[in-house]
C-alpha positions in Angstrom: 8.7 -13.3 -1.5 11.5 -10.8 -2.0 11.6 -7.5 -3.9 11.2 -7.3 -7.6 12.9 -3.9 -7.9 15.8 -5.5 -9.8 15.8 -8.0 -12.7 17.8 -10.7 -11.0 15.9 -10.0 -7.7 12.7 -10.6 -9.6 13.5 -14.3 -10.3 14.9 -14.6 -6.8 11.7 -13.3 -5.2 9.8 -16.0 -6.9 12.1 -18.7 -5.4 11.8 -17.1 -2.0 
């Protein structure tokens, strides 16, 4: 799980 501080990072964190 990544960080959800950013909008694009939010979707990326779900993939990670």
